[in-house]
C-alpha positions in Angstrom: -30.6 -35.8 -26.9 -27.9 -33.9 -24.5 -24.7 -32.8 -26.3 -21.6 -32.7 -24.1 -19.1 -29.9 -24.2 -15.8 -31.0 -24.0 -13.3 -29.0 -22.3 -9.9 -28.5 -22.9 -7.4 -29.8 -20.1 -5.2 -26.6 -20.1 -8.8 -24.4 -18.4 -8.6 -27.4 -15.8 -4.4 -26.7 -15.8 -5.3 -22.7 -15.6 -8.3 -23.2 -12.8 -6.7 -25.5 -11.1 -2.8 -23.1 -10.9 -5.0 -20.2 -10.3 -7.5 -21.7 -6.8 -3.4 -22.8 -5.3 -2.1 -19.0 -6.1 -2.0 -16.8 -3.0 -1.1 -13.4 -4.1 -4.9 -12.8 -5.1 -4.9 -14.1 -1.0 -2.7 -11.0 -0.2 -4.4 -8.8 -1.8 -7.9 -9.1 -1.4 -6.3 -9.1 2.6 -4.6 -5.3 1.6 -7.9 -4.5 -0.2 -9.5 -4.9 3.7 -7.6 -4.0 5.6 -7.3 -0.4 3.0 -10.9 -0.5 3.0 -11.1 -0.9 6.8 -8.4 2.5 7.3 -10.3 4.3 5.0 -13.6 3.5 6.7 -12.3 4.8 9.3 -11.0 7.8 8.7 -14.3 9.0 7.5 -15.7 8.2 9.9 -13.2 10.6 12.6 -13.7 12.8 9.7 -17.2 12.6 9.8 -17.2 13.6 13.5 -14.6 16.1 13.7 -16.6 17.9 11.4 -19.9 17.8 13.2 -17.7 18.8 16.4 -15.8 22.0 13.9 -19.7 22.9 12.3 -20.3 23.5 16.0 -17.4 25.7 17.6 -17.8 27.6 14.4 -21.9 28.0 14.7 -21.0 29.1 18.6 -18.5 31.6 17.3 -20.4 32.8 15.3 -23.9 33.1 18.0 -21.9 35.0 19.9 -21.3 38.0 17.6 
């Protein structure tokens, strides 16, 4: 014997409104853009840091 769970119509109306709301999609798009930019900045800083470290080592070795 199975029991049926009744779901109020308000939940369906909420889910329908949520599915048609485009503000969340825009927020996700901006978050993806921001994360891509932050990854690019991290990669540049990491690579420049390695170059600067090599330059400092060259200066130290020259003395």
